[in-house]
Gaussian input, Z-matrix of N, CA and C with variables (Angstrom, degrees):
# hf/3-21g

backbone

0 1
 N
 C     1     B1
 C     2     B2     1     A1
 N     3     B3     2     A2     1     D1
 C     4     B4     3     A3     2     D2
 C     5     B5     4     A4     3     D3
 N     6     B6     5     A5     4     D4
 C     7     B7     6     A6     5     D5
 C     8     B8     7     A7     6     D6
 N     9     B9     8     A8     7     D7
 C    10    B10     9     A9     8     D8
 C    11    B11    10    A10     9     D9
 N    12    B12    11    A11    10    D10
 C    13    B13    12    A12    11    D11
 C    14    B14    13    A13    12    D12
 N    15    B15    14    A14    13    D13
 C    16    B16    15    A15    14    D14
 C    17    B17    16    A16    15    D15
 N    18    B18    17    A17    16    D16
 C    19    B19    18    A18    17    D17
 C    20    B20    19    A19    18    D18
 N    21    B21    20    A20    19    D19
 C    22    B22    21    A21    20    D20
 C    23    B23    22    A22    21    D21
 N    24    B24    23    A23    22    D22
 C    25    B25    24    A24    23    D23
 C    26    B26    25    A25    24    D24
 N    27    B27    26    A26    25    D25
 C    28    B28    27    A27    26    D26
 C    29    B29    28    A28    27    D27
 N    30    B30    29    A29    28    D28
 C    31    B31    30    A30    29    D29
 C    32    B32    31    A31    30    D30
 N    33    B33    32    A32    31    D31
 C    34    B34    33    A33    32    D32
 C    35    B35    34    A34    33    D33
 N    36    B36    35    A35    34    D34
 C    37    B37    36    A36    35    D35
 C    38    B38    37    A37    36    D36
 N    39    B39    38    A38    37    D37
 C    40    B40    39    A39    38    D38
 C    41    B41    40    A40    39    D39
 N    42    B42    41    A41    40    D40
 C    43    B43    42    A42    41    D41
 C    44    B44    43    A43    42    D42
 N    45    B45    44    A44    43    D43
 C    46    B46    45    A45    44    D44
 C    47    B47    46    A46    45    D45
 N    48    B48    47    A47    46    D46
 C    49    B49    48    A48    47    D47
 C    50    B50    49    A49    48    D48
 N    51    B51    50    A50    49    D49
 C    52    B52    51    A51    50    D50
 C    53    B53    52    A52    51    D51
 N    54    B54    53    A53    52    D52
 C    55    B55    54    A54    53    D53
 C    56    B56    55    A55    54    D54
 N    57    B57    56    A56    55    D55
 C    58    B58    57    A57    56    D56
 C    59    B59    58    A58    57    D57
 N    60    B60    59    A59    58    D58
 C    61    B61    60    A60    59    D59
 C    62    B62    61    A61    60    D60
 N    63    B63    62    A62    61    D61
 C    64    B64    63    A63    62    D62
 C    65    B65    64    A64    63    D63
 N    66    B66    65    A65    64    D64
 C    67    B67    66    A66    65    D65
 C    68    B68    67    A67    66    D66
 N    69    B69    68    A68    67    D67
 C    70    B70    69    A69    68    D68
 C    71    B71    70    A70    69    D69
 N    72    B72    71    A71    70    D70
 C    73    B73    72    A72    71    D71
 C    74    B74    73    A73    72    D72
 N    75    B75    74    A74    73    D73
 C    76    B76    75    A75    74    D74
 C    77    B77    76    A76    75    D75
 N    78    B78    77    A77    76    D76
 C    79    B79    78    A78    77    D77
 C    80    B80    79    A79    78    D78
 N    81    B81    80    A80    79    D79
 C    82    B82    81    A81    80    D80
 C    83    B83    82    A82    81    D81
 N    84    B84    83    A83    82    D82
 C    85    B85    84    A84    83    D83
 C    86    B86    85    A85    84    D84
 N    87    B87    86    A86    85    D85
 C    88    B88    87    A87    86    D86
 C    89    B89    88    A88    87    D87
 N    90    B90    89    A89    88    D88
 C    91    B91    90    A90    89    D89
 C    92    B92    91    A91    90    D90
 N    93    B93    92    A92    91    D91
 C    94    B94    93    A93    92    D92
 C    95    B95    94    A94    93    D93
 N    96    B96    95    A95    94    D94
 C    97    B97    96    A96    95    D95
 C    98    B98    97    A97    96    D96
 N    99    B99    98    A98    97    D97
 C   100   B100    99    A99    98    D98
 C   101   B101   100   A100    99    D99
 N   102   B102   101   A101   100   D100
 C   103   B103   102   A102   101   D101
 C   104   B104   103   A103   102   D102
 N   105   B105   104   A104   103   D103
 C   106   B106   105   A105   104   D104
 C   107   B107   106   A106   105   D105
 N   108   B108   107   A107   106   D106
 C   109   B109   108   A108   107   D107
 C   110   B110   109   A109   108   D108
 N   111   B111   110   A110   109   D109
 C   112   B112   111   A111   110   D110
 C   113   B113   112   A112   111   D111
 N   114   B114   113   A113   112   D112
 C   115   B115   114   A114   113   D113
 C   116   B116   115   A115   114   D114
 N   117   B117   116   A116   115   D115
 C   118   B118   117   A117   116   D116
 C   119   B119   118   A118   117   D117
 N   120   B120   119   A119   118   D118
 C   121   B121   120   A120   119   D119
 C   122   B122   121   A121   120   D120
 N   123   B123   122   A122   121   D121
 C   124   B124   123   A123   122   D122
 C   125   B125   124   A124   123   D123
 N   126   B126   125   A125   124   D124
 C   127   B127   126   A126   125   D125
 C   128   B128   127   A127   126   D126
 N   129   B129   128   A128   127   D127
 C   130   B130   129   A129   128   D128
 C   131   B131   130   A130   129   D129
 N   132   B132   131   A131   130   D130
 C   133   B133   132   A132   131   D131
 C   134   B134   133   A133   132   D132
 N   135   B135   134   A134   133   D133
 C   136   B136   135   A135   134   D134
 C   137   B137   136   A136   135   D135
 N   138   B138   137   A137   136   D136
 C   139   B139   138   A138   137   D137
 C   140   B140   139   A139   138   D138
 N   141   B141   140   A140   139   D139
 C   142   B142   141   A141   140   D140
 C   143   B143   142   A142   141   D141
 N   144   B144   143   A143   142   D142
 C   145   B145   144   A144   143   D143
 C   146   B146   145   A145   144   D144
 N   147   B147   146   A146   145   D145
 C   148   B148   147   A147   146   D146
 C   149   B149   148   A148   147   D147
 N   150   B150   149   A149   148   D148
 C   151   B151   150   A150   149   D149
 C   152   B152   151   A151   150   D150
 N   153   B153   152   A152   151   D151
 C   154   B154   153   A153   152   D152
 C   155   B155   154   A154   153   D153
 N   156   B156   155   A155   154   D154
 C   157   B157   156   A156   155   D155
 C   158   B158   157   A157   156   D156
 N   159   B159   158   A158   157   D157
 C   160   B160   159   A159   158   D158
 C   161   B161   160   A160   159   D159
 N   162   B162   161   A161   160   D160
 C   163   B163   162   A162   161   D161
 C   164   B164   163   A163   162   D162
 N   165   B165   164   A164   163   D163
 C   166   B166   165   A165   164   D164
 C   167   B167   166   A166   165   D165
 N   168   B168   167   A167   166   D166
 C   169   B169   168   A168   167   D167
 C   170   B170   169   A169   168   D168

   B1=1.4486
   B2=1.5341
   B3=1.3133
   B4=1.4671
   B5=1.5296
   B6=1.3106
   B7=1.4642
   B8=1.5252
   B9=1.3251
   B10=1.4667
   B11=1.5200
   B12=1.3153
   B13=1.4623
   B14=1.5252
   B15=1.3317
   B16=1.4668
   B17=1.5241
   B18=1.3055
   B19=1.4626
   B20=1.5202
   B21=1.3193
   B22=1.4670
   B23=1.5208
   B24=1.3246
   B25=1.4583
   B26=1.5240
   B27=1.3124
   B28=1.4675
   B29=1.5310
   B30=1.3213
   B31=1.4672
   B32=1.5217
   B33=1.3074
   B34=1.4649
   B35=1.5216
   B36=1.3249
   B37=1.4662
   B38=1.5229
   B39=1.3239
   B40=1.4651
   B41=1.5300
   B42=1.3204
   B43=1.4673
   B44=1.5263
   B45=1.3159
   B46=1.4640
   B47=1.5264
   B48=1.3218
   B49=1.4651
   B50=1.5285
   B51=1.3140
   B52=1.4688
   B53=1.5274
   B54=1.3235
   B55=1.4693
   B56=1.5255
   B57=1.3211
   B58=1.4588
   B59=1.5122
   B60=1.3334
   B61=1.4678
   B62=1.5287
   B63=1.3284
   B64=1.4651
   B65=1.5275
   B66=1.3290
   B67=1.4707
   B68=1.5181
   B69=1.3217
   B70=1.4622
   B71=1.5167
   B72=1.3372
   B73=1.4666
   B74=1.5203
   B75=1.3455
   B76=1.4585
   B77=1.5272
   B78=1.3378
   B79=1.4610
   B80=1.5245
   B81=1.3201
   B82=1.4672
   B83=1.5253
   B84=1.3242
   B85=1.4651
   B86=1.5179
   B87=1.3260
   B88=1.4655
   B89=1.5203
   B90=1.3321
   B91=1.4622
   B92=1.5179
   B93=1.3238
   B94=1.4639
   B95=1.5159
   B96=1.3228
   B97=1.4630
   B98=1.5221
   B99=1.3138
   B100=1.4654
   B101=1.5217
   B102=1.3150
   B103=1.4565
   B104=1.5207
   B105=1.3219
   B106=1.4588
   B107=1.5248
   B108=1.3102
   B109=1.4628
   B110=1.5138
   B111=1.3153
   B112=1.4635
   B113=1.5250
   B114=1.3317
   B115=1.4579
   B116=1.5322
   B117=1.3113
   B118=1.4651
   B119=1.5283
   B120=1.3244
   B121=1.4605
   B122=1.5298
   B123=1.3246
   B124=1.4638
   B125=1.5283
   B126=1.3159
   B127=1.4624
   B128=1.5230
   B129=1.3329
   B130=1.4600
   B131=1.5274
   B132=1.3238
   B133=1.4628
   B134=1.5228
   B135=1.3236
   B136=1.4598
   B137=1.5297
   B138=1.3234
   B139=1.4589
   B140=1.5183
   B141=1.3255
   B142=1.4680
   B143=1.5306
   B144=1.3220
   B145=1.4651
   B146=1.5211
   B147=1.3249
   B148=1.4643
   B149=1.5263
   B150=1.3210
   B151=1.4679
   B152=1.5300
   B153=1.3311
   B154=1.4668
   B155=1.5199
   B156=1.3251
   B157=1.4594
   B158=1.5191
   B159=1.3214
   B160=1.4641
   B161=1.5331
   B162=1.3303
   B163=1.4525
   B164=1.5368
   B165=1.3233
   B166=1.4601
   B167=1.5227
   B168=1.3336
   B169=1.4778
   B170=1.4785
   A1=109.02
   A2=118.30
   A3=120.33
   A4=111.81
   A5=116.71
   A6=121.86
   A7=112.38
   A8=117.78
   A9=118.92
   A10=111.96
   A11=117.83
   A12=120.48
   A13=110.54
   A14=117.16
   A15=119.83
   A16=110.67
   A17=117.18
   A18=120.33
   A19=110.41
   A20=116.50
   A21=120.18
   A22=110.71
   A23=116.89
   A24=120.93
   A25=110.90
   A26=117.25
   A27=121.11
   A28=110.58
   A29=117.07
   A30=120.13
   A31=110.48
   A32=117.93
   A33=121.30
   A34=111.18
   A35=117.53
   A36=120.75
   A37=110.39
   A38=117.53
   A39=120.46
   A40=112.00
   A41=116.66
   A42=120.50
   A43=111.02
   A44=116.48
   A45=120.21
   A46=110.90
   A47=117.19
   A48=120.51
   A49=110.90
   A50=117.12
   A51=120.66
   A52=110.62
   A53=117.28
   A54=120.58
   A55=110.82
   A56=117.06
   A57=120.51
   A58=112.00
   A59=117.11
   A60=120.66
   A61=111.11
   A62=117.11
   A63=119.90
   A64=111.92
   A65=116.63
   A66=120.15
   A67=111.19
   A68=116.76
   A69=120.47
   A70=110.53
   A71=117.68
   A72=120.60
   A73=110.72
   A74=116.41
   A75=120.07
   A76=111.24
   A77=116.80
   A78=119.63
   A79=112.02
   A80=118.24
   A81=120.00
   A82=111.20
   A83=117.72
   A84=120.59
   A85=111.25
   A86=116.46
   A87=120.62
   A88=110.74
   A89=116.72
   A90=120.23
   A91=111.91
   A92=117.86
   A93=120.28
   A94=111.19
   A95=117.42
   A96=121.86
   A97=113.39
   A98=117.99
   A99=120.72
   A100=114.26
   A101=119.64
   A102=121.40
   A103=113.32
   A104=114.97
   A105=122.04
   A106=113.72
   A107=119.00
   A108=122.14
   A109=113.92
   A110=117.27
   A111=120.54
   A112=110.70
   A113=117.75
   A114=120.33
   A115=111.01
   A116=117.01
   A117=120.27
   A118=110.15
   A119=116.77
   A120=120.96
   A121=109.84
   A122=116.52
   A123=121.41
   A124=110.78
   A125=116.77
   A126=120.81
   A127=112.12
   A128=116.73
   A129=119.87
   A130=111.49
   A131=116.49
   A132=119.50
   A133=110.63
   A134=117.17
   A135=120.48
   A136=110.77
   A137=117.44
   A138=120.78
   A139=112.00
   A140=116.55
   A141=120.16
   A142=110.86
   A143=116.87
   A144=120.29
   A145=110.74
   A146=117.52
   A147=120.65
   A148=110.73
   A149=117.38
   A150=120.91
   A151=110.38
   A152=117.13
   A153=120.61
   A154=111.00
   A155=117.32
   A156=120.27
   A157=110.57
   A158=117.08
   A159=121.27
   A160=110.60
   A161=117.50
   A162=120.05
   A163=113.10
   A164=117.35
   A165=119.93
   A166=110.56
   A167=116.63
   A168=119.64
   A169=106.84
   D1=132.18
   D2=178.19
   D3=-64.79
   D4=159.11
   D5=-176.67
   D6=-60.03
   D7=-38.75
   D8=-177.98
   D9=-64.45
   D10=-28.68
   D11=177.52
   D12=-68.67
   D13=-39.52
   D14=177.61
   D15=-64.63
   D16=-37.56
   D17=178.31
   D18=-63.61
   D19=-45.57
   D20=178.06
   D21=-61.54
   D22=-40.74
   D23=-179.80
   D24=-63.51
   D25=-44.93
   D26=-178.95
   D27=-65.49
   D28=-41.97
   D29=177.44
   D30=-63.05
   D31=-41.13
   D32=179.75
   D33=-65.06
   D34=-42.69
   D35=179.75
   D36=-64.48
   D37=-45.00
   D38=179.08
   D39=-63.71
   D40=-40.22
   D41=178.32
   D42=-64.04
   D43=-43.09
   D44=179.10
   D45=-65.44
   D46=-39.48
   D47=179.88
   D48=-65.16
   D49=-43.30
   D50=179.72
   D51=-66.66
   D52=-44.69
   D53=179.09
   D54=-63.05
   D55=-40.57
   D56=178.69
   D57=-64.96
   D58=-44.03
   D59=179.85
   D60=-63.85
   D61=-42.44
   D62=178.39
   D63=-65.90
   D64=-38.12
   D65=178.34
   D66=-64.79
   D67=-43.77
   D68=179.22
   D69=-64.34
   D70=-42.42
   D71=178.63
   D72=-61.25
   D73=-45.31
   D74=179.63
   D75=-60.49
   D76=-47.07
   D77=-177.29
   D78=-66.54
   D79=-38.98
   D80=177.95
   D81=-66.17
   D82=-41.17
   D83=175.84
   D84=-63.57
   D85=-40.79
   D86=178.52
   D87=-61.71
   D88=-44.96
   D89=-179.31
   D90=-66.31
   D91=-35.16
   D92=177.36
   D93=-64.50
   D94=-37.78
   D95=-175.71
   D96=-86.67
   D97=-38.72
   D98=-171.05
   D99=-111.21
   D100=-21.38
   D101=179.63
   D102=87.75
   D103=-171.24
   D104=-173.90
   D105=-95.32
   D106=4.41
   D107=-175.07
   D108=-55.31
   D109=-49.37
   D110=-177.95
   D111=-65.10
   D112=-34.39
   D113=179.39
   D114=-71.47
   D115=-32.52
   D116=176.60
   D117=-66.32
   D118=-44.46
   D119=178.77
   D120=-62.58
   D121=-45.35
   D122=178.04
   D123=-59.08
   D124=-43.13
   D125=-179.32
   D126=-63.84
   D127=-42.67
   D128=179.07
   D129=-65.64
   D130=-43.18
   D131=-179.91
   D132=-65.68
   D133=-46.17
   D134=179.13
   D135=-62.34
   D136=-41.64
   D137=177.85
   D138=-61.99
   D139=-42.31
   D140=178.88
   D141=-63.73
   D142=-40.16
   D143=178.82
   D144=-65.54
   D145=-43.58
   D146=-179.92
   D147=-63.33
   D148=-43.55
   D149=178.96
   D150=-64.59
   D151=-41.90
   D152=178.98
   D153=-62.60
   D154=-44.43
   D155=179.34
   D156=-64.43
   D157=-38.76
   D158=179.03
   D159=-61.03
   D160=-45.15
   D161=-177.17
   D162=-78.01
   D163=-25.15
   D164=178.39
   D165=-72.17
   D166=-37.00
   D167=179.10
   D168=-76.97

């Protein structure tokens, strides 16, 4: 692999690691402050949509 490919790979890995860490921090802070209510509503709605699509097909 040429050197420039390794540089791109390292930059991509570091960017993904930083974005992942920030996302996890944000979600954990959100859950501490607001709770699981919004995720429960999202889960029920998504589940209803998946079941509806399953039975429509």
